[in-house]
N, C-alpha and C positions, 0 to 999 in steps of 0.2 A: 199504687195510686191510680185511680180511674182516669181515663183519658177523655176529656170533653173538649171539643174544638169548635169554636164559633168563628167561621171564616166568611168572607164576602161570598155572596152567591155566585159571582162570576167564576170563582175558583172551581165550582163544580164542573166547569168545562174542561178542567184539567184531568178529569177522569179519563183514563186512556182507553182507547179501543183499537187494538192492533189486530185486525182480522186477518189480513194478508201478511202473515208473519215473515219476518226476516231474521233468521237466527243470528246473523252477524251483528244485527243491531240490538236484539232483545235479550240475548243470553251470552254467557261466557262458559267455555269448557274449563273446568276447574281441576280435573285430575284425570290420569290415565296415560300420560306420556305418549300422546299421539293416537290413542285408541278411540278417542272421540273426535269426530270430523264433521265440519259444516260443508255442505256441497250444494251444487246447483244454484250458485249465487245467493246462498242463504235460505233457500226454500226447503232444504232437507238437512237433517242432522242424524248421524248414526253413532251409536255407542257400541263398543266391542269388548269382549272379555276373553282372555286366554289364561293360562295357568299362572302367569306372572302378575296380572293385574286386570281389574275392570276399568270403568271410566264413568265420568259423570259431568253434569253441567248445572248451572243455576241461572235464574233470571237476574238481570242487572237491576231491576226495580225491586223494592220492598213494597208490600201491600198491607193495609189495614182494612180488610174486607175486599172481596172481589169475586169475579167469575173467571175461572181459568179453564180453558179448553186446550187439549192436546190430542192430535191424531197420532196413534202409535201402531206399529206393526211389530209384534213380539218375536222373540227368538224362535225360529221354526225347528221342526224335527225333535231330536232328543235334547230337551232343555233342562233335564233333571239337575237339581242343585243350583240353578241360576235364579236370581231374583232381579226383576226389572221394577223400578220404582218411579212414581210421580207423586210428589207431596209438597206441602207448604210447611215451613218450619221457621221458628224464631231462634235466635242464638241464646246461649247461656245454659246454665245447669237446671234452671226451672223453665224449660222451653215449652212452647205450644207447637202442636204439629197436627196436620190433617193428612192422612195416608191413603194412597193406593199402592199396593205391593202385589206384583204378579209372580207367583211361585211356579217355577217350571216343573215339567213332568217328563216321563218317558214318551217316546214317539207314540202318537195315537191316543194318549191319555190327556185329559183336559188340564189346562192351567187352573190354579186356585187364585182367585182374586181376593186379597186380604185387605180389609179397611180397618182403620183405627183413628181415634181422636185422643190427643194428649192436651192437657192443660196444666201449666205449672209443673211440667215434668211427670205428670201422672196420667197413665193411659188405662190399659186393661178394659178397653171398650171395643173389642174385636167383633167384627162380623165378616164371614167368609162366604164366597160364592163360587160356583162354576158358571162359566159363560154359556150362552145359548148359540154360540157361533165359534168358528175357529179364529182366534185373535192373531194367528200367524199368517193367514192367507192374504189378508189385506189390511189396510189402515182402518181403525175404528176410533171414535172420539170419546175420550174420557174427560169428565168435567167435575170440578169442585166449585160449588156455589157456597160462599161464606159471607153471611151477613149477620147483623147483631141478633137476629132472632133464631137462626138455624144454620146448619150445614147440610147441604144436599149433595150426594154423590150420584152422578148419572153416567150411563153408558149409551152412546149413540142417542142421547136425548131421553132415554128411559131412566127414571129414578130408581135406584136400587136401595138407597138408604137415606134416612133423614135423622139428624141428631139435633134435637131442639135445645134452645137455651132454657134450662130449668134451674137457673141460679136461685129462683124463689124457693126451691125445696132443698137447696144445698149442693146441687150438682155443679161442678166447675165447668165453665164454658170459655173457650178462647176468644177474647174480644179486646184485650188491651195491648197485645204485643204484635208489632208488625212482623210479617213473615215473607220470606222469599220462596219462590218455586224452585224445587230441586228435582233432578232425575238422575238415576244411576243404573248401571248394570254391573252386578257383582256376584261373587261365588258365596253361597251360604249352604253348602251341602252337608253341614253339620245339623241342619234343622229343616231346610226348605221343602224337601220332597219326602213325603211319608215319614216325617219326624227325623230325617237324617239317615234313614235306612238305604235310600238310593243316592249314590254319589254321582258327582259330575263326571262325565265321560270326556276326558280331555282330548281324546282322539278326534272329537267332533269340533274342537276349537279351531278358529275363533268363533265365538257366538256373537251374533249381531242383532240389535234392535234398532228400529228406524222411527224417526219422528218427523212430523210436518204439521202445518196448520196451527201453530201456537197462537191462541187468541187470548188476550188479556184485557178484560174490562174490569177496572179496579180503582179503588181509592189508593193512589200512590203515596207512600210515606217518604218524605224527604226533608232533611234538615229539621227534624222534630215536629213536622206538621203533616197533616193529611190534606190531600187535594179535594176531599169531599167536605162540604160545609156541615159541621157538627156530626159528621159520620152518618148522615141521614140521606134519605132519597127525596129531598125536596123537589117537587115538580117532576118527578120521574115515576109516576104511578105504574106499577107492573114491572119495574126494573128488577134486576137481580138483588139490589140493595134492600128490597122489601118482598122478595119473591117467597112464596109459599106454595105448597102442593094443593092444587084444586082436586075435586073429586075424581076426575079422570086420571090425573097423575098418581093419586093415592091408590087407585085401583090397579094401575100398571105396576106400581111398586109392590103391592101385595101379591100380584101374579109372580113377579120375580122372586120374592122372598119365599113364596109357597113352593115354587118349582126348582129354584136354583140356589137358595141359601143352604149352606152345609154346616155353618156354625154361627151361633148367636150367644154372646156372653149373657144376654138377658134371660136365657133359658137354662143356663149352666148352674144348677143349684149345687152340684158337687163342688164347684169351684168357689162358691160363696156360701159356706155352711152357716155363716151368721146371718144370712139373708141376702137376697138379690139387691143390687144397687137401687137407690131411690128412683132414679129415672126410669128403670125398668118397670117398677110398680105403678108409675104414674101414667104410662102409656094406655 
């Protein structure tokens, strides 16, 4: 059932904007038996992975559309076999999900940044990239912009991917299920690095990823209601709720995709012998 919410305009003020993040207030560590830690009075969060377990956390809020920023510094050195994630996901067996996954590699070899979008439990919309910087040397900002018209993935403000709402041609788009933000660090050496050929070197454990600057500007979902009136951007021209890519942003995205994209499901004709997905042909 489609969700339509007509709420008083003043409730739009409940759209949260938590720029100076306090992890103690905004998230909860959900697994890892002490391997996830909040430090520096809530300004820093670290996840660690050893042979026994990884770790993870989630936002306390649920969102139905939002702009989520996270500054991350990935596992340095030999990170082969490890996966660090940042994603939005709804519960249930027919879930919605918007993914950043960072697949580790041997020392000196670049990470693979894997993106995907699921709607009603159906994904298969992968795009993968190499980054144009070392994501382990310092913090970099990874952003998911999710509004009723599109999903935009950005890295340090540069758009790398846009997934448009093309329900008009039969492509599923996540818009009805509230999602939480999740992040985790875990072992996936059966597939993560070179298809599983390179295994995790546990002599390098514990592996650690660091987080700061969690910024959530979002329509918060609580008690069956959205904090945004009618899920729209009334009176907020240019906000993330109606954001699209202008010509400059589109040019920057094309630059990234030309130089750093290493896989695009929309060009994988061998994977789709019956024909590429409709949204690929509509671009």
